Each structure stands twice: as C-alpha cells, then as structure tokens.
C-alpha positions in Angstrom: 101.8 132.0 66.2 101.6 128.3 67.3 98.2 126.7 67.1 97.1 125.7 70.7 93.4 125.1 69.9 93.8 121.4 70.6 95.9 121.8 73.8 93.0 121.5 76.3 91.5 118.5 74.4 94.9 116.8 74.2 95.6 117.4 77.9 92.1 116.0 78.8 92.8 112.9 76.7 96.2 112.4 78.3 94.7 112.7 81.8 91.9 110.3 81.0 94.3 107.8 79.4 96.5 107.7 82.5 93.5 107.5 84.8 92.4 104.5 82.8 95.8 102.8 83.1 96.0 103.6 86.8 92.6 102.1 87.5 93.5 99.0 85.6 96.9 98.3 87.0 97.3 99.9 90.5 94.5 98.1 92.4 95.9 94.7 91.3 99.5 95.6 92.0 98.5 97.1 95.3 96.6 94.0 96.5 99.7 91.9 95.5 101.9 94.1 97.6 99.6 94.0 100.6 99.7 90.1 100.5 103.5 90.1 99.9 104.3 92.4 102.7 101.9 90.7 105.2 103.6 87.3 104.5 107.0 88.9 104.9 106.5 90.6 108.3 103.7 88.7 110.0 106.5 86.8 111.8 106.6 90.0 114.0 103.2 89.0 115.4 104.0 85.3 115.5 106.9 86.2 117.7 104.5 87.1 120.5 103.6 83.4 120.9 106.2 81.5 119.0 109.2 82.5 121.1 107.6 81.1 124.2 106.3 78.0 122.5 109.6 77.1 120.8 111.9 78.6 123.5 113.7 81.0 121.1 115.8 83.9 122.3 115.4 87.4 120.9 118.7 86.9 119.0 117.3 83.8 117.3 114.2 85.6 116.3 116.1 88.6 115.0 118.4 86.3 112.9 115.5 84.4 111.6 113.5 87.5 110.7 116.5 88.9 108.9 117.8 85.9 107.1 114.9 86.3 104.7 116.9 89.0 103.1 120.0 86.8 102.4 117.9 84.7 100.1 116.3 87.8 98.8 119.7 89.3 98.1 121.2 86.3 96.3 118.3 85.9 93.8 117.1 89.5 93.4 119.0 90.5 90.3 118.5 87.2 88.4 114.8 87.3 89.2 114.4 90.9 87.9 116.4 90.1 84.7 114.1 87.1 84.1 111.0 89.3 84.5 112.4 91.8 82.0 112.8 89.0 79.5 109.7 86.8 80.0 107.3 89.5 81.2 105.7 90.7 84.4 102.6 88.6 84.1 104.1 85.1 84.4 107.0 86.0 86.6 105.0 87.9 89.2 102.4 85.1 89.3 105.3 82.6 89.8 106.7 84.6 92.7 103.4 85.0 94.5 102.3 81.3 94.2 105.8 80.2 95.5 105.9 82.5 98.4 102.3 81.7 99.4 103.2 78.0 99.6 106.3 78.7 101.7 104.7 81.2 104.0 102.0 78.7 104.8 104.6 76.0 105.4 106.0 78.2 108.3 103.7 76.1 110.5 106.3 73.3 110.4 108.9 75.5 112.2 110.0 73.6 115.4 113.6 74.7 115.9 116.0 77.6 115.2 117.4 75.6 112.2 114.0 75.1 110.5 113.1 78.7 111.3 116.2 79.9 109.5 115.7 77.6 106.5 112.0 78.6 106.0 112.7 82.3 106.3 115.6 81.9 103.8 113.4 80.1 101.3 110.7 82.7 101.7 113.3 85.3 100.7 114.3 83.3 97.7 110.7 82.9 96.6 109.8 86.6 96.9 113.0 87.9 95.3 112.2 90.1 92.4 108.6 91.0 93.2 109.1 94.6 94.5 111.8 95.7 92.0 109.9 93.9 89.3 106.9 96.1 89.9 109.0 99.2 90.1 110.5 98.3 86.7 107.0 97.4 85.4 105.8 100.9 86.2 108.6 102.4 84.1 107.0 100.6 81.1 103.7 102.6 81.6 104.5 105.9 83.3 107.1 108.7 82.7 109.1 109.9 85.6 107.0 112.9 86.5 104.0 110.6 87.0 105.8 107.7 88.6 106.3 109.3 92.1 102.5 109.3 92.8 102.0 105.8 91.2 104.9 104.3 93.2 103.4 105.9 96.4 100.0 104.5 95.6 101.5 101.0 95.0 103.6 101.2 98.2 100.6 102.2 100.3 100.4 98.4 100.4 103.1 98.5 103.2 101.0 100.6 105.6 97.7 99.1 104.5 99.1 95.6 105.2 99.8 96.9 108.7 96.3 98.3 109.0 94.7 95.0 107.9 97.3 92.6 109.1 97.8 93.9 112.6 94.2 93.4 113.8 93.8 90.2 111.7 97.0 88.6 113.1 96.1 89.6 116.6 92.6 88.2 116.3 93.8 84.9 114.7 96.4 84.4 117.4 93.9 85.1 120.2 90.9 83.1 118.8 92.5 80.0 117.1 94.9 78.4 119.6 94.2 74.7 120.0 91.9 74.4 116.9 92.8 71.1 115.3 95.8 70.9 117.6 97.6 73.9 116.1 98.9 77.0 117.9 97.5 80.5 117.1 100.7 81.5 115.3 100.4 78.5 113.1 96.9 79.3 112.1 98.0 82.9 111.3 100.6 81.6 108.8 98.1 79.3 107.1 95.3 81.8 106.8 97.4 84.7 105.7 99.1 82.7 102.9 95.8 82.1 101.1 95.4 85.6 99.5 98.9 85.3 97.9 98.0 82.0 96.3 94.7 83.2 94.9 96.2 86.5 93.6 99.1 84.7 92.0 96.7 82.7 89.9 94.6 85.8 89.0 97.7 87.7 87.8 98.2 85.3 85.0 94.9 86.2 83.4 94.8 89.9 84.4 98.2 91.7 83.7 99.6 92.7 80.3 103.3 92.9 79.9 103.5 96.0 77.8 101.4 98.9 76.4 101.2 97.3 72.9 99.6 94.2 74.3 96.9 96.0 76.4 93.6 95.1 74.6 91.7 97.4 77.0 93.4 100.5 75.4 92.5 102.1 72.1 95.1 102.6 69.4 95.3 106.3 70.1 95.8 105.7 73.8 98.6 103.2 73.1 100.3 105.7 70.8 100.1 108.4 73.5 101.6 106.2 76.2 104.3 104.8 74.0 105.3 108.3 72.8 105.8 109.5 76.3 107.8 106.5 77.4 110.0 106.8 74.2 110.6 110.5 74.8 111.8 109.8 78.4 113.9 106.8 77.4 116.0 109.0 75.0 117.2 110.9 78.0 118.1 108.0 80.2 121.4 106.1 80.6 121.4 103.0 78.3 124.5 101.4 79.8 125.8 97.9 79.6 125.4 95.8 82.7 129.1 96.1 83.4 129.0 99.9 83.2 125.9 99.9 85.4 127.8 97.9 88.1 130.6 100.4 87.9 128.3 103.4 88.2 129.0 105.2 91.5 125.5 106.8 91.4 124.0 103.3 91.5 126.1 102.4 94.6 125.2 105.7 96.2 121.5 104.9 95.7 122.0 101.4 97.2 123.7 103.0 100.3 120.8 105.5 100.7 118.3 102.7 100.4 120.2 100.6 102.9 119.9 103.4 105.5 116.1 103.8 105.0 115.5 100.0 105.0 117.3 99.8 108.4 114.5 102.0 109.8 111.7 100.2 107.9 112.4 96.7 109.3 113.3 98.0 112.7 109.7 99.2 112.9 108.0 96.3 110.9 109.6 93.4 112.9 109.6 95.1 116.3 106.5 97.3 116.5 104.3 94.7 118.2 107.1 94.0 120.7 107.5 97.7 121.4 103.8 98.2 122.0 103.7 95.2 124.3 106.6 96.7 126.3 104.5 99.8 127.1 102.0 97.6 129.0 99.6 96.3 126.4 99.4 92.5 126.7 96.3 91.4 124.8 97.4 90.3 121.2 94.2 91.6 119.6 94.7 95.0 121.2 98.3 95.1 120.1 97.1 94.4 116.6 94.6 97.2 116.8 97.2 99.6 118.0 99.6 98.7 115.2 97.0 99.8 112.7 97.2 103.5 113.9 100.8 104.3 112.7 100.2 102.4 109.4 96.9 104.1 108.6 98.5 107.5 109.3 101.5 106.6 107.0 99.2 105.5 104.2 97.6 109.0 104.1 101.0 110.8 104.4 102.5 108.7 101.5 99.8 109.8 99.1 99.9 113.5 100.1 103.7 113.8 100.0 104.0 111.7 96.8 101.5 114.2 95.1 103.5 117.1 96.4 106.8 115.7 95.0 105.2 115.1 91.6 103.5 118.5 91.4 106.6 120.4 92.4 108.9 118.0 90.5 111.2 118.0 93.5 112.6 114.8 95.0 115.5 115.3 97.3 113.9 117.3 100.1 110.7 115.2 99.8 112.9 112.2 100.7 115.2 113.8 103.3 112.6 115.6 105.5 110.4 112.5 106.1 113.6 110.5 106.9 114.6 113.1 109.5 111.0 113.0 111.0 111.2 109.3 111.2 114.5 109.6 113.1 112.9 112.0 115.6 109.9 109.6 116.1 112.2 106.7 116.9 114.1 108.7 119.5 111.0 109.9 121.1 109.6 106.4 121.3 112.5 105.5 123.6 111.8 108.5 125.8 108.2 107.5 126.4 108.6 103.8 126.3 106.5 103.2 129.4 103.6 105.5 128.3 101.4 103.8 125.8 99.7 107.0 124.5 103.0 109.0 124.1 104.9 106.0 122.8 102.2 105.4 120.1 102.3 109.1 119.1 106.1 108.8 118.7 105.8 105.5 116.8 103.2 107.0 114.5 105.5 109.9 113.6 108.4 107.4 113.1 106.2 105.2 110.8 104.9 108.1 108.8 108.5 109.3 108.1 110.0 105.9 107.4 107.3 104.6 105.1 106.8 107.8 103.2 110.5 107.9 102.3 110.4 104.6 100.4 108.2 105.3 97.4 109.8 108.7 96.9 113.3 107.2 97.1 112.5 105.1 94.0 111.8 108.2 91.9 115.5 108.9 92.2 117.2 106.0 90.4 114.4 105.5 87.9 114.9 109.1 86.8 118.3 108.3 85.3 118.4 104.6 84.6 116.8 103.0 81.5 116.5 99.7 79.5 118.3 96.6 80.7 120.4 98.8 83.0 117.2 99.8 84.8 116.2 96.2 85.3 119.6 95.2 86.8 120.1 98.6 88.5 116.8 98.6 90.3 117.4 95.0 91.4 120.9 95.8 92.5 119.8 98.8 94.6 116.9 96.9 96.1 118.9 93.8 96.9 121.9 95.6 98.5 119.5 98.0 100.3 117.5 95.1 101.6 120.5 93.6 103.3 119.6 96.1 105.9 116.5 93.9 106.4 119.0 91.3 107.7 121.2 93.6 109.7 118.4 95.6 111.3 116.2 92.9 113.1 119.3 90.9 114.0 121.0 93.9 115.5 117.9 95.0 117.4 117.4 91.5 118.7 121.0 91.2 119.8 121.0 94.6 121.5 117.7 93.7 123.3 119.2 90.5 124.7 122.3 92.5 125.9 120.4 95.4 127.4 116.9 94.0 128.0 115.5 96.9 126.0 114.8 97.9 122.4 115.9 101.5 123.1 119.6 101.1 122.0 118.4 99.5 118.8 116.1 102.4 118.1 119.0 104.9 118.5 121.0 103.0 115.9 118.1 103.0 113.4 117.5 106.8 114.0 121.1 107.5 113.2 120.8 105.4 110.0 117.8 107.5 108.8 119.8 110.7 109.4 122.7 109.4 107.3 120.3 108.4 104.5 118.8 111.9 104.5 122.2 113.6 104.3 123.3 111.3 101.4 120.0 112.0 99.6 120.8 115.8 99.7 124.2 115.0 98.2 122.6 113.8 95.0 122.9 116.4 92.2 119.5 118.2 91.8 119.5 118.2 88.0 119.8 114.4 88.0 116.6 113.5 89.8 114.2 116.6 89.7 112.4 115.8 86.4 
C-alpha cells in the first residue's frame, strides 16, 4: 500500500507556498494593470469635453481611440519576445514609465492629427505589457491555478473603472480653468502619475523567475519549479515558424478578436451611452460607470474560481459572452431609461469582462516556452486589432444614425460568434 502519511502536510505546504507567491506578486501586478487600463481608456471620459473644445466629430474620436491598437499591434510580438529574454522586471518598468510620459503628454492634443499621433505612440509604449504579464504568470503557476490568478490580475480592468470613473468625472468637473488648462487636460496629467511611480517601483520589487526569488525558501522554490516543469513537459514546444502556422493559435486570435470587440465598445463608449439616457453631470456619469465595473469585478473572481475548481474552460467562457451580448441588446431597448439601461449595461459589462481572463486559460494550456511568448503576443495583438475596429465602427455608425444602438448590435453579434468558436475548441485541449 502507498504511504500517504505526508499527503495532508504536503498539500498544506503547497497551498501555503502558492498563497505566499500570490500575495507577493498579484497586488503589484494588479496595481500596474489598473494604471495601465486607466491611461488606455480615460479618453472615453475626456471625450465628454474634448470633442466640444477641439471640434472633433464622433468618427474622429472613434478613429483616435482605436488607432492606439495599431501601434500596439505592430510592437506587441517584439516587445513580448524582449521581455522573455531580458526579464519581466526591467521590461515592465520600461513599458510603464514610457506610457505614463506619453499619457500625460495628451494635454498637447489640439487637432485630429496630434490626437491620432499621441494615441498611436501610447499604443507603441504599452505594447507587451498585458501579454507579458500573462506570460510571466506561466513562470509561477501551473494551468489549473492560472485561471484564478489571471482573473485576479484582470480585475484591474473593472477596478480601473470603479476608481477611474468617479475620479475622471470629478477632475473634469472641478479642474477646468486651473492654470489655464481644461478639465480633460488635468485628467490626463493627474492620471499619468501612478504609472510613472509604479514603473520605478517595479524595478526594485519584481523577480524574473522562481530561482531568483529571495523571499522563497529552497523547499518552496523546488516545489514551484517541479510543478512548472511537470506542466511544461506536456506543452507544445514549437519553433516560432511552426507556431505561426498553428491553426489553433489563429483560432484563439479570432476568438479573442470577437471578445475585444465587445470590451472596447463598452470601455470607450460607456460614458457616452450613460449621458444619452439623460445624465449630464460629468461626476454623476463617473459614479454611474462604477456600478457595472464593480459588479464585473465580483463576477470575475467567482467565475474564475468556478472554472479552476471544475477544471472546465469552454462553457465558463461561452456563457458570459452570451450574457454580455444580451446585455448590449437590452441597453438599446432601454436607451432612454437610466435605471433600466444601467441594469442592461451592468449585465453586458459582467459578461464581457468576465470572459477575458478565462479566455487566456485556453491558449496557455497548450503553448509553452518561446512559442508561448510569441503565441500569446500574436493572439493578443491580432485580437486587440478589434480595439481599433470597435470604437471606429461605433463612432462612424453614431455619426450616420445619430445613435449608438446600431453599433451595440454589431458588438453583440461579435460576442455570440466568439462564444460559438470557443465551444468548437476540443475539450481535451484546454480542460486541464
């Protein structure tokens, strides 16, 4: 008979070790993502004043909001490959400091051309941060633990909405005219400061790999390394050329594209949709945007835990995507009723944002090594092209129809397609 006398002790040690890693890494990565996402989408709040001040059309705004992702797309894979070689600590710090500087420099926008240039440069600066962190988590956690960790990290998206909405609304209401700057200019300046400070702190705080973590004991290091090595032996260690030719990678990119269509439809247009229901005060709009994001933060953690405990991925991705689609459609039905529209937008935000961390448990379940670094970046960069298509399309449709409703229908259809494609992925490939 096998000797199981040490099983409970071993299990307790493993649990304690991963808890230690999580408390060390996740709060810092989470704060970085909150700052990152806030600087990426706060243009949605700036729009409430900037369009009138600078005489921009909805199409100009949509193109400027989306052109961020062209720069992001071009530099995503090179950035992630550099991170894999030089380490997360220095490269994440470089990304954050650069994007903080450029985000603050958005105060100099005075024409469509400068708007497009600054948004493009912000995308170049931020390229590699998100896929770099996803890759970084694979250095520390096996697949069956990574769903929850990715969900905790990605609560930075809704939490940035919970914090950033009221903060942006307050700055834009309270600061116009101070030292001759508009409220939207003060918003860009003040919200860039956390990125700069965190970027400097990352240099001294993060460790690139398990072996270099001086806050772990030797036994803890060996446990973590053994689990990562055991999982790596089951992953695809393909050359970069083979990875680019892998149809599964391209399927993942298409699925992610569909989900990102919904994400940035909400992120860049939520303040505008709320304003259209009859709310005009920028601070009140900011407070209301916090409701969908706070609800989504709770849902992300609960559903991520469910996916890990059941070791099931596909339905945990598909069902929230379908709920998000329903929420977007209902928001068009009740677009002149603030309470009902907010309820629909809350459902949509819960579905859309919950999908994203769970999606990343799919490709990281079968990609490893250098293929994972390039594969994750490829999927993220191609998928994030939807961040260009989505706001531009919604802006163009709004100019044509004087309503965001037609754009919401397109985004809802994209979420349904993403859900169906997710269910086409072989179950044995991702349920680990």
